[in-house]
N, CA and C atoms as an extended XYZ file, in Angstrom:
327
Properties=species:S:1:pos:R:3:atomname:S:1:resname:S:1:resid:I:1 pbc="F F F"
N         1.204       -1.403        0.441 N   MET     1
C         0.329        0.316        0.352 CA  MET     1
C         0.718        1.034       -0.447 C   MET     1
N         0.841        2.240       -0.741 N   SER     2
C         1.303        3.055       -1.109 CA  SER     2
C         1.162        4.181        0.399 C   SER     2
N         1.977        5.327        1.113 N   LYS     3
C         2.108        6.230        1.788 CA  LYS     3
C         2.006        7.652        0.779 C   LYS     3
N         1.414        7.142        0.216 N   GLU     4
C         1.186        8.743       -1.553 CA  GLU     4
C         0.619        9.696        0.155 C   GLU     4
N         0.894       10.898        0.298 N   LYS     5
C         0.544       12.326        0.535 CA  LYS     5
C        -1.016       12.477       -0.456 C   LYS     5
N        -1.874       12.569       -0.013 N   ILE     6
C        -3.390       12.780       -1.045 CA  ILE     6
C        -3.848       14.395       -0.301 C   ILE     6
N        -3.909       15.572       -1.244 N   GLU     7
C        -4.110       16.781       -1.169 CA  GLU     7
C        -5.505       17.111       -1.446 C   GLU     7
N        -5.767       17.338       -0.377 N   LEU     8
C        -7.867       17.291       -0.327 CA  LEU     8
C        -8.104       18.460       -1.171 C   LEU     8
N        -9.267       19.456       -1.799 N   VAL     9
C        -8.894       19.959       -2.260 CA  VAL     9
C       -10.815       20.406       -2.555 C   VAL     9
N       -11.362       21.652       -1.423 N   ARG    10
C       -12.659       22.098       -1.164 CA  ARG    10
C       -12.847       22.478       -2.302 C   ARG    10
N       -14.333       21.755       -3.162 N   GLY    11
C       -14.654       22.624       -4.178 CA  GLY    11
C       -15.839       23.847       -3.285 C   GLY    11
N       -16.095       24.875       -4.459 N   SER    12
C       -17.041       26.094       -4.203 CA  SER    12
C       -18.064       25.247       -4.429 C   SER    12
N       -19.230       24.654       -4.582 N   GLY    13
C       -20.035       24.124       -4.520 CA  GLY    13
C       -20.843       24.313       -5.630 C   GLY    13
N       -19.499       24.506       -6.924 N   ASN    14
C       -20.715       24.027       -8.524 CA  ASN    14
C       -18.504       24.126       -9.230 C   ASN    14
N       -19.538       22.406       -9.694 N   VAL    15
C       -18.239       22.170       -9.964 CA  VAL    15
C       -17.559       22.580      -11.480 C   VAL    15
N       -18.255       23.542      -11.650 N   TYR    16
C       -18.019       24.277      -13.513 CA  TYR    16
C       -17.564       25.011      -13.256 C   TYR    16
N       -17.637       26.189      -12.160 N   ARG    17
C       -16.808       26.749      -11.674 CA  ARG    17
C       -15.588       26.989      -10.948 C   ARG    17
N       -15.155       25.701      -10.584 N   ASP    18
C       -14.269       24.863       -9.968 CA  ASP    18
C       -13.286       24.373      -11.248 C   ASP    18
N       -13.580       24.452      -12.192 N   PHE    19
C       -13.080       23.516      -13.249 CA  PHE    19
C       -12.873       25.153      -14.107 C   PHE    19
N       -13.382       25.957      -13.769 N   GLY    20
C       -12.736       27.767      -14.972 CA  GLY    20
C       -14.265       27.806      -16.110 C   GLY    20
N       -14.964       26.812      -15.935 N   ARG    21
C       -15.915       27.735      -16.778 CA  ARG    21
C       -16.648       28.774      -16.718 C   ARG    21
N       -16.556       29.826      -18.029 N   SER    22
C       -16.724       31.513      -18.009 CA  SER    22
C       -18.532       31.291      -17.786 C   SER    22
N       -18.731       29.713      -18.004 N   ASP    23
C       -20.771       29.615      -17.511 CA  ASP    23
C       -20.888       29.164      -16.988 C   ASP    23
N       -20.348       28.925      -15.539 N   ALA    24
C       -20.519       28.275      -14.323 CA  ALA    24
C       -21.793       28.220      -14.067 C   ALA    24
N       -22.300       29.473      -13.764 N   GLY    25
C       -23.883       29.545      -13.381 CA  GLY    25
C       -24.478       28.992      -13.759 C   GLY    25
N       -24.925       29.127      -15.326 N   LEU    26
C       -25.841       28.768      -16.019 CA  LEU    26
C       -25.638       27.888      -16.634 C   LEU    26
N       -23.895       27.479      -16.251 N   ALA    27
C       -24.308       25.177      -16.134 CA  ALA    27
C       -24.870       24.638      -15.006 C   ALA    27
N       -24.906       25.531      -14.047 N   GLN    28
C       -25.223       25.174      -12.610 CA  GLN    28
C       -26.274       25.036      -12.723 C   GLN    28
N       -27.097       25.688      -13.289 N   ALA    29
C       -28.892       25.858      -13.025 CA  ALA    29
C       -29.375       25.388      -14.047 C   ALA    29
N       -28.712       24.998      -14.915 N   ARG    30
C       -29.785       23.660      -16.351 CA  ARG    30
C       -29.160       22.368      -15.568 C   ARG    30
N       -27.719       22.275      -14.523 N   ALA    31
C       -27.954       20.831      -13.967 CA  ALA    31
C       -29.076       20.681      -12.837 C   ALA    31
N       -29.433       21.822      -12.558 N   LEU    32
C       -29.957       21.132      -10.807 CA  LEU    32
C       -31.586       21.071      -12.089 C   LEU    32
N       -31.554       22.002      -12.574 N   LEU    33
C       -33.091       21.949      -13.157 CA  LEU    33
C       -33.220       20.743      -13.801 C   LEU    33
N       -32.586       19.650      -14.224 N   ALA    34
C       -32.487       18.797      -15.704 CA  ALA    34
C       -32.538       17.981      -14.286 C   ALA    34
N       -31.351       17.753      -13.360 N   SER    35
C       -31.677       16.804      -12.098 CA  SER    35
C       -32.691       16.609      -11.786 C   SER    35
N       -33.680       17.622      -12.103 N   GLN    36
C       -35.291       17.812      -10.701 CA  GLN    36
C       -36.050       16.925      -12.121 C   GLN    36
N       -35.847       16.983      -13.006 N   ILE    37
C       -36.852       16.554      -14.443 CA  ILE    37
C       -36.579       15.110      -13.890 C   ILE    37
N       -35.257       14.707      -14.005 N   ILE    38
C       -35.094       13.327      -14.515 CA  ILE    38
C       -35.372       12.656      -12.319 C   ILE    38
N       -35.212       13.318      -11.507 N   ARG    39
C       -35.765       12.794       -9.720 CA  ARG    39
C       -37.352       13.072      -10.439 C   ARG    39
N       -37.854       13.163      -10.591 N   VAL    40
C       -39.696       13.415      -11.188 CA  VAL    40
C       -39.875       12.685      -12.268 C   VAL    40
N       -39.373       11.806      -13.274 N   LEU    41
C       -39.136       10.410      -14.144 CA  LEU    41
C       -39.151        9.744      -13.391 C   LEU    41
N       -38.641        9.718      -12.776 N   ASP    42
C       -37.862        8.906      -12.239 CA  ASP    42
C       -38.842        7.390      -10.762 C   ASP    42
N       -39.398        9.334      -10.351 N   GLY    43
C       -40.409        9.105       -9.317 CA  GLY    43
C       -41.583        8.723       -9.314 C   GLY    43
N       -41.459        8.283      -10.772 N   ARG    44
C       -43.472        8.328      -11.491 CA  ARG    44
C       -43.209        6.760      -12.449 C   ARG    44
N       -41.365        6.645      -12.132 N   SER    45
C       -41.116        5.462      -13.495 CA  SER    45
C       -42.106        6.302      -14.826 C   SER    45
N       -41.062        7.120      -15.126 N   LEU    46
C       -41.906        7.224      -16.656 CA  LEU    46
C       -40.817        6.761      -17.550 C   LEU    46
N       -41.065        6.657      -18.740 N   SER    47
C       -40.123        6.604      -20.007 CA  SER    47
C       -39.847        7.989      -20.704 C   SER    47
N       -38.858        8.283      -21.653 N   ALA    48
C       -39.662        9.573      -21.924 CA  ALA    48
C       -40.270        9.157      -22.878 C   ALA    48
N       -40.292        8.597      -23.709 N   ARG    49
C       -42.301        8.679      -24.644 CA  ARG    49
C       -43.306        8.484      -23.488 C   ARG    49
N       -43.108        8.232      -22.159 N   GLU    50
C       -44.543        8.231      -21.638 CA  GLU    50
C       -44.954       10.310      -21.051 C   GLU    50
N       -43.542        9.913      -20.819 N   ALA    51
C       -43.646       11.544      -20.530 CA  ALA    51
C       -43.415       12.613      -21.157 C   ALA    51
N       -43.292       12.229      -23.033 N   GLU    52
C       -43.699       13.334      -23.801 CA  GLU    52
C       -44.692       12.684      -24.179 C   GLU    52
N       -46.210       11.526      -24.083 N   ARG    53
C       -47.565       11.883      -24.653 CA  ARG    53
C       -48.231       13.051      -22.815 C   ARG    53
N       -48.033       12.259      -22.193 N   LEU    54
C       -47.764       13.317      -20.203 CA  LEU    54
C       -47.607       14.469      -20.782 C   LEU    54
N       -46.707       15.401      -21.130 N   THR    55
C       -46.473       16.630      -21.595 CA  THR    55
C       -46.604       17.535      -22.454 C   THR    55
N       -46.384       16.556      -23.958 N   GLY    56
C       -46.013       17.042      -25.301 CA  GLY    56
C       -44.995       17.276      -25.288 C   GLY    56
N       -43.994       17.614      -24.547 N   VAL    57
C       -42.337       17.716      -24.842 CA  VAL    57
C       -41.301       16.785      -25.115 C   VAL    57
N       -41.271       16.931      -26.864 N   THR    58
C       -40.377       15.434      -27.369 CA  THR    58
C       -39.908       14.148      -25.978 C   THR    58
N       -39.927       13.822      -26.594 N   TYR    59
C       -39.069       12.263      -26.315 CA  TYR    59
C       -37.534       12.670      -25.998 C   TYR    59
N       -36.691       13.032      -27.178 N   SER    60
C       -35.552       13.265      -28.146 CA  SER    60
C       -35.352       15.183      -26.800 C   SER    60
N       -36.214       15.487      -26.195 N   GLU    61
C       -35.496       16.386      -25.139 CA  GLU    61
C       -35.731       15.201      -23.835 C   GLU    61
N       -36.327       14.816      -23.572 N   PHE    62
C       -36.024       14.028      -22.098 CA  PHE    62
C       -34.708       13.768      -21.959 C   PHE    62
N       -35.199       12.965      -23.343 N   SER    63
C       -32.859       12.355      -23.747 CA  SER    63
C       -32.094       13.030      -23.815 C   SER    63
N       -31.972       13.966      -23.747 N   ARG    64
C       -30.829       14.473      -23.778 CA  ARG    64
C       -31.291       15.035      -22.493 C   ARG    64
N       -32.360       15.420      -21.492 N   ILE    65
C       -32.305       15.711      -20.464 CA  ILE    65
C       -30.935       14.655      -20.095 C   ILE    65
N       -31.733       13.177      -20.091 N   ARG    66
C       -30.887       12.414      -19.151 CA  ARG    66
C       -29.717       11.805      -19.214 C   ARG    66
N       -28.988       12.701      -20.510 N   ASN    67
C       -27.428       11.928      -20.581 CA  ASN    67
C       -27.096       13.700      -20.797 C   ASN    67
N       -27.373       14.394      -20.243 N   ALA    68
C       -27.150       16.058      -19.128 CA  ALA    68
C       -26.587       16.191      -20.579 C   ALA    68
N       -26.840       16.354      -22.016 N   LYS    69
C       -26.883       17.114      -23.263 CA  LYS    69
C       -27.604       18.212      -23.172 C   LYS    69
N       -26.950       19.295      -22.229 N   LEU    70
C       -28.105       20.475      -21.645 CA  LEU    70
C       -27.975       21.867      -22.016 C   LEU    70
N       -26.893       21.423      -23.390 N   SER    71
C       -25.571       22.868      -23.998 CA  SER    71
C       -27.607       23.720      -24.950 C   SER    71
N       -28.989       22.809      -25.665 N   ARG    72
C       -29.266       23.709      -26.211 CA  ARG    72
C       -30.905       24.009      -25.211 C   ARG    72
N       -30.530       23.799      -23.986 N   PHE    73
C       -31.884       24.337      -23.544 CA  PHE    73
C       -32.126       25.060      -22.559 C   PHE    73
N       -32.541       26.627      -22.419 N   THR    74
C       -32.634       27.571      -22.093 CA  THR    74
C       -32.657       26.787      -20.454 C   THR    74
N       -32.676       27.863      -19.646 N   LEU    75
C       -33.709       27.718      -18.264 CA  LEU    75
C       -35.155       27.574      -18.281 C   LEU    75
N       -36.117       28.498      -18.704 N   ASP    76
C       -36.809       29.042      -19.497 CA  ASP    76
C       -38.104       28.106      -19.621 C   ASP    76
N       -36.596       27.041      -20.905 N   ARG    77
C       -37.435       26.049      -21.186 CA  ARG    77
C       -36.967       25.051      -19.928 C   ARG    77
N       -36.039       24.268      -19.275 N   LEU    78
C       -36.237       23.835      -18.098 CA  LEU    78
C       -37.171       23.774      -16.725 C   LEU    78
N       -37.624       25.624      -17.190 N   ILE    79
C       -38.466       25.708      -15.919 CA  ILE    79
C       -39.906       25.280      -16.585 C   ILE    79
N       -40.472       25.483      -17.337 N   GLY    80
C       -40.933       24.751      -18.390 CA  GLY    80
C       -42.094       22.945      -17.855 C   GLY    80
N       -40.630       22.559      -18.751 N   ILE    81
C       -41.395       21.183      -18.503 CA  ILE    81
C       -41.120       21.261      -17.408 C   ILE    81
N       -40.637       20.972      -16.328 N   LEU    82
C       -40.947       21.701      -14.539 CA  LEU    82
C       -42.514       22.004      -14.449 C   LEU    82
N       -42.468       22.079      -15.052 N   GLY    83
C       -43.999       22.569      -15.298 CA  GLY    83
C       -45.514       22.034      -15.327 C   GLY    83
N       -44.485       21.313      -16.082 N   LYS    84
C       -45.599       20.564      -17.342 CA  LYS    84
C       -45.341       19.403      -17.042 C   LYS    84
N       -44.667       18.496      -15.829 N   LEU    85
C       -44.995       17.755      -15.247 CA  LEU    85
C       -45.609       17.935      -13.945 C   LEU    85
N       -46.503       19.307      -13.650 N   ASP    86
C       -47.177       19.572      -12.459 CA  ASP    86
C       -45.965       19.683      -11.575 C   ASP    86
N       -44.602       20.500      -11.081 N   GLU    87
C       -44.208       21.034      -10.795 CA  GLU    87
C       -43.791       22.374      -10.779 C   GLU    87
N       -43.487       22.879       -9.296 N   THR    88
C       -43.185       23.583       -8.425 CA  THR    88
C       -42.183       24.334       -8.816 C   THR    88
N       -41.894       25.844       -9.235 N   VAL    89
C       -40.057       25.932       -9.489 CA  VAL    89
C       -40.358       27.671       -8.840 C   VAL    89
N       -39.447       27.844       -7.712 N   GLU    90
C       -39.399       29.179       -7.434 CA  GLU    90
C       -37.113       29.246       -7.123 C   GLU    90
N       -37.524       30.799       -7.784 N   VAL    91
C       -36.080       30.623       -8.287 CA  VAL    91
C       -35.944       31.619       -6.889 C   VAL    91
N       -34.840       32.490       -6.804 N   HIS    92
C       -34.269       32.802       -6.393 CA  HIS    92
C       -32.941       33.605       -7.274 C   HIS    92
N       -32.505       34.828       -7.066 N   VAL    93
C       -31.510       35.100       -8.203 CA  VAL    93
C       -30.487       36.577       -7.081 C   VAL    93
N       -29.365       35.800       -7.466 N   SER    94
C       -28.855       37.002       -6.702 CA  SER    94
C       -27.316       37.400       -7.213 C   SER    94
N       -26.636       38.703       -7.194 N   PHE    95
C       -25.731       39.029       -8.634 CA  PHE    95
C       -24.501       39.423       -6.801 C   PHE    95
N       -23.434       38.814       -7.512 N   LYS    96
C       -22.674       39.642       -7.579 CA  LYS    96
C       -21.184       40.311       -8.583 C   LYS    96
N       -20.816       41.422       -8.220 N   PRO    97
C       -18.749       41.208       -9.127 CA  PRO    97
C       -18.439       40.024       -8.945 C   PRO    97
N       -17.635       39.784      -10.402 N   ARG    98
C       -17.172       38.316      -10.696 CA  ARG    98
C       -15.386       38.692      -10.766 C   ARG    98
N       -15.046       38.090       -9.938 N   HIS    99
C       -13.447       37.920       -9.534 CA  HIS    99
C       -12.594       39.100      -11.068 C   HIS    99
N       -11.973       39.371      -10.925 N   ARG   100
C       -10.782       39.851      -11.728 CA  ARG   100
C        -9.949       39.461      -11.800 C   ARG   100
N        -8.704       38.434      -12.328 N   ASP   101
C        -7.376       38.644      -12.145 CA  ASP   101
C        -6.387       39.614      -12.587 C   ASP   101
N        -5.492       39.457      -12.925 N   ALA   102
C        -4.210       41.030      -13.350 CA  ALA   102
C        -5.127       41.351      -14.508 C   ALA   102
N        -4.212       39.973      -15.844 N   ALA   103
C        -4.574       40.296      -16.665 CA  ALA   103
C        -6.163       40.458      -17.335 C   ALA   103
N        -6.742       40.437      -17.024 N   THR   104
C        -8.188       41.112      -17.028 CA  THR   104
C        -8.294       41.903      -16.744 C   THR   104
N        -7.668       42.619      -15.594 N   GLU   105
C        -6.916       44.125      -14.951 CA  GLU   105
C        -6.799       45.116      -15.937 C   GLU   105
N        -5.370       44.723      -16.769 N   GLN   106
C        -4.563       45.165      -17.023 CA  GLN   106
C        -5.840       45.358      -18.882 C   GLN   106
N        -6.299       44.448      -19.379 N   ALA   107
C        -6.737       44.611      -20.518 CA  ALA   107
C        -8.159       45.440      -20.752 C   ALA   107
N        -9.087       45.448      -19.540 N   VAL   108
C        -9.997       46.877      -19.054 CA  VAL   108
C        -9.351       47.834      -19.140 C   VAL   108
N        -8.235       48.324      -18.604 N   THR   109
C        -7.687       49.224      -18.267 CA  THR   109
C        -7.126       50.288      -19.180 C   THR   109
């Protein structure tokens, strides 16, 4: 057994931010909404085809959501899908200034 020391790094709570994505907030919001859609589908044992019949949302969209292919979904579209699944969504928005690094700061001035 190896005695290598392992560095523990605490995440920010947003994996997309931790990996440096510029759209981290949006990506995290999409992922949270998609995970709730999947949770509802699984909780009701709905296939993508059954969900299509119930909501009018195409089965291919449910398939994309299940496969985490979320780039073509807007937040309002995902919220609308949850609404069609009889879920209530509450959105709370907060604003914070972005942290700028030295290179960005020089480019702005």
